[in-house]
N, C-alpha and C positions, 0 to 999 in steps of 0.2 A: 767937834773934835766927833765921828762914827766909829763908837768901838764895834768891835767883831767880839762875840762871844763862843771860842773855840769849842768843840764838840770832846770832852773829857770821858769816853768810856767807861772810867774807873767811879765817877762817880754818878750818880742818876736817882726820878724818884723815885720810882718806882716798880715792881715788877707784877704783872699779873698773867697765869699761867688759863688758857680757856682753852675750856671741852680739855680738860684730864692735861693739861699740856699738850696738847696740840697745836697753837699758835699763845703765841705770851706777846704781851707791849708792852709797852713804857711810855712812861709821860712826863714828857718837861714844857712845865706848863701848859701852854693850847695851841705849842709847836707840834704839829706832826712829827709819832719819834719811828726812827726808821726800824726798829726792834720788833715793829707793827705789823712788818711784812716779813721776817721771819717765822718761818713751820719750827715750833722744837718740839720734842717729846721729855717724858724725866725718865731715866735711866734706871730699873726698877728688878727684884730679884724675881723674874718667872721662870713658866716653863716654854721654852720655844720647842717648837715642832717644823715638821716640812711636809708640806702636800702638795697633791694632784689633787684636782678639781674638773669634773666636768655634769652636764647636765644630765639628767635621769630624767624617770616618768615612774608614775607610782601604780604598783599591780597588788595585788590582795597573794596574800602569801601562799594560798591555793585558790586557784585558778581555773575554771574548765570551762573547753569546748564543745557542745554536743551535738548528735546528726543522726537520724535514723540511719539502719544499718544497710537496710533494704529499700531499693526503690520501690517509688508510688504513688498517687494520691494524698495531699494530704486531708484527713474527715475532720475531726477538733483536732484545736488547740484553747490547750487546759491553761497554760497560765499567760499574765505578762509580768512588762519589764516591775522589778521594783518586791512582788512576791518570795516570801519566804518556802521553803521547800524543806522536806525530808529526806533522806536516801530515798528512794524507789518509786518517790510521785512522779504518778502518770506526768507526763508535761505535752504529749502530742501523740495521736496516734495515725494511721493510715486506711486510708478503704481497705477490706480487705477479706470479699466475698471470694476473689481469686483463689489466696490464701490457706481460707477456712475450705476448701472446697475440693484445693489440695491435700488437705489434714482426713476428708473424711475418706479421700480415695485411697488414700492413702493405706487409711487400716479399715479400710477391704482389702485389698493386698495382702495386709496383715493377716488377716483370720483366713483368707488360701489359703498362701502357706503354711499356716498353724494348721489347717486340713491337711494342705501334704503333705507333711511331717506325720501326721497322723497315721496315713494310710499308707507308710513307706513301712514306720513300724509293725502295724497290721499286717504289711506282705512280709517282714520278718516271722512273724507271728507264724502266717499260712505255711511259711515253705520249713518252717522248723517243725508242723503238725502234720507236713505229705511228709517228711523224712522219718519221723515218727512210725506214721499208716504207713510206709512202703516196709522200712526197717519191722513191722511187725506182719505184713501179709505174706514178706520172707522168711522170717521164721516157718511163720505160717506150710509157706509150701515144703521144705525142709523139713517140715514133721511131714507131710505129706508121702515126698519120698521115701521114708526111713518108713512108712506103713507101708506104703506101694511096692516095696521089695518082699518084706512079710508076707504076702498076700498069699494064700495059694491058687486064688484065681484069678481071673483077671487082670493078672499081676503086668502082664506086657502095659494094656491099657493102663491100667494106671500110675505104670511109672512116668509112661511119655504122657498125662493126665501134670503129674503131679511138676516133672519140667518143666512145659507149659504154664503153672502157677508160679515156677521158679522166677521164668523169663518176665513174666509182667511184672512181677514185684520189684525185682531186677534193672527194668523200667521205669516204674515207679518211682524209685529210688534215686534215678539218675534225673529224673524230670524235677522232680523234689530238690537236689541237690544242684540242679542249673538256678533255678528259683532263688536258690537261697542264696548262690553266686553273685544272683546280681543284686541281693536283697543291698551291700553297706554302699552301691554307688547311687542306688536310689537314695538312701538314707543323707548320704551326703548330699545329694544335690537339693533336694527337700531341706535341709537343714541351713545348706550356704544362702539357696531362694527366700528362706523365714531371716535369715541375718539382714541382707539384701533389703527384702519388705520394710525390717522394723528401721535398721538408717535410714530408709527415706520415707520413714514415720517421722522419725526424732529430726532428721533435716525440714519435713513442712512444719511440723508445731515448734522449731524451732526460730524459722522465717514468721511465721503468724508473731508471732512474743516480738522480735523485729519487727513489729507492725507499729507497736504501741513503745511509745520512748519515754524511759524516766530518767531519773533523775538520778545520775552518777555517784553525789554525796547534798548533806544538808547544808542550804547557802541560801545566798538571794539572786535573784535572775536577775542580774544586768542588762541581759539585749537580747529581744527574742525578730529575728527574721525571720518569720516564714505565718501565714496565715493561711484559713482554711482550701482548700481545691486547689494551691499551687502541688507542681510536679516535685520530689524533688529525689534524687538520688547519691549515692554514694561520697561521691568523687565528689557532689558541690560544696559548699563552705556550710562550718556551723553552723547549726539555726539558733541554740540557745548557748548564752553565755552567764556559769554559777560561776558564785566565789564566796568564800568566808569571809565576809567584813571585816572579822574581828582580829584578823592580822594582817599588816601589811608591810611589801619591802619595795625598794626601790634597786628598777634596774640602769643602769649607767654602759657607753660604751665609749672604751678609755684609749686612748692612742696606742700602738704597739712601745714606743718611750715608755711608755707610763707604768704600763703595766706589770713588768718586770718589777716594781718594788712595789707589788699588790699582792698579799697573802693574806688567806681567811683568816679571822678571827683580827682583822685591825680595827681600829677606832675609827668615827667616820663622824664624821659633820654637816647637818643635812636642815637644809632652809625647804621652804615652803613657799614656789610664789604666791599666792593666793591667801598664804597664810604666815607673814614675816612674823607675828610674833609667838610661831609655834612654832622653834628648834629642835629638834632632838639631836642626841648621839647614839645613831649606829653600832653599828658591825660587821663587816666584810664578811659573806656566809659562803660565798660560790662565786671563785675568779675562773670564766671558760678556759679550756683548754687550745678551742679554736678557733681563730678571729675571724672577722667575715670583710673581704676585698669590700672598696667603696664600692657601688652598681654602675657610678655614673659613669666609670672607667680612667680613674682616679687610682693614685698608686695608698692611698690611705690606709690601713689598715684597725682592725677596730676588735677591742673585745668585751665582750658582757660581763658585767659583777653586778654580784646580788647583794643588797646590800638589809635586813632587819631595820624594821621599823618600834624600837616599841614603845610602849604606850604612846598608842600611835595621837592626834589629835584626835576632837569629835567630830567635825564637819570633814578630817583629810577626805579626800573621794578619788576613785581606782580611775589614772590616765591625765591627773594632779602633773603638772611638773615640777622637778629641784633640785637645786642646784649639790651637786654632790663634794665634799674636800675628803678625800684619806689621809690621814693622820697617816704617814709612812713611818719614818723618826724622830722620836724629841727625844729632852734632855731637859729634865727638873730639875727649880733652884737653885738658878747660873744669873750672873749679874749681865744685863741683856741691853743690848744697844738697837736700836732704829736702823737695816742695813741702808736706810736710806743718807745715816747719818754720818757715815764711813768715809773717809776721804784717803787715795792715795798720794804722798808726797815723796817723791822720791823712794830710796824701798820703806820707807813707815808706811802708818797707817795710821792715820788722825781724825779727830772727833775733833770741834767747835764746839767748845762747853761755857754756855752762859752763868755769869757767878752774879752770887745775890746781891752784887751791885750794877748790874748791867753793862758789865764785860763780857766781853768776847776773846775766848782763849783758847789756841790752838794746843789737847793734849796728844801726846803718843798712847794708842791701846795697843794691847794686841789681844786675838782673835782666837775663836774656840766653835765651837758647833755653831754652823750658821743654818738656821731655821726659814722657813718663806719668809717671813718678812723682820726677824731681829736674830739678831746673831751676838755669841755668849760671849763678851766680854773677862777676860783671865788675866789683865793687868791694866793699870789705867785709872778705872773708876772704877769703885766702888760702891755706885748706886744709891742713886738720888740725886742725881746730877744731872741738869736741864742741860740738852744738848740739841745742837740746829738739825733742822730735816734739810738734805739737799744743799743749796752754793748761799752763802751766803752778802754773797753779788760784792760791792763795795763795800761793805761796812766792816767797818776797822776792827781788823783783825793780831789777838799778838801773838805772835810766832812762840813755841816751844823752846824758839831758839833764845829768844827776844831775854828771859828771867824781868818779864817786865811786873814792875807789883805796883796791881788793878790803884792803891790808893796812890799810889805818891805824880799822876799825869797821866798826861794823855800817851799814847804809844810814838814809836817812833813813824812816822811818815805823817799822822795826822794833819801834820796845818798843811798838807800840801792838798789835800782832800776839795778837788772842786766843789760836790755837791754837799759837802760840809759849811763851805765858806755862803754859797749861796739859800740855802736851808737855815744857818741857824746865827741870826744876827739881831741887830737891836736901834 
């Protein structure tokens, strides 16, 4: 007579947790064990966190694009990508013949305007001297008139001569006063012309200086996009990119639904696609206040977030891709189970716990803070238990209402399971 060996959930050969509790396998002689098909996880005391994620790009923390501030033809390019430069080093120059000529012309104009100022000052001095001479002549004429009046002979003629002398002196003074009245305007015009000429010279010298492109910061030249002979304008793209490769940051765009949870100072997990073994813990340093609308016409609005990269890997490069997980909330040192292990049964939350003997039993739990992958268990589990992730399928489970003792025999209904009748027989 053929006999059948029914599975007794409470009796098993052994329990092996594979991959730190991720997969559990049970061995019953050489027959495949249904437990091998289940994913499990160990309930532990851990820190639970919620995160928002995005892909980002590695950038230098300090990076500048550089181009000429004036138009012209490139005369010389003095650096190439990879060169290390100091602030003020010359990167490139423009053909400056016309600019130098403009400086020379401006200098000549300034010299002429200086002569004009000096002429105005001389005119002022001459006008004052003319007034002084006229005053002296007038005083002499007045004295002559008094003398003529006292004369005993030719008195009439002497008086007439003295009056003519007075009239001439007064006319001389009127002319001097007229010339002196014109001096302030002449001086103002001369000084204004000089100031204008000096400003023109400053501008010409500044334009000449713009023909020499200098490094605005110390760093490494990342890119050069200009050659000798190229015509450049102020409206063109950056010709050089310089960066400080001693400090990096990551910028990532987050959807508006996530950005409301992100603030400066939050911790960030960074993983670099090209350097999988060089993850870092960064920090949010800036959150954009204005979003960018999808240029393709979609309704998605994203906000740029900047993250610091402490102790950057030696092989990290600008432009590398990074995976960003920003920790928006966390709860430390709590008993935690995987969110995927929770099952709703009526108005209760239960987990399927694998016993030391291989049995699976529903346990009612209460939950607290829920993270991205784990949830706090406030009652029902103490830590150390092995729970099933996801559905147990047709594997027999002892309900929390059955009050079943795993050591006393199989749970109700085990004998009726078709899978066990077909799989476990001898």
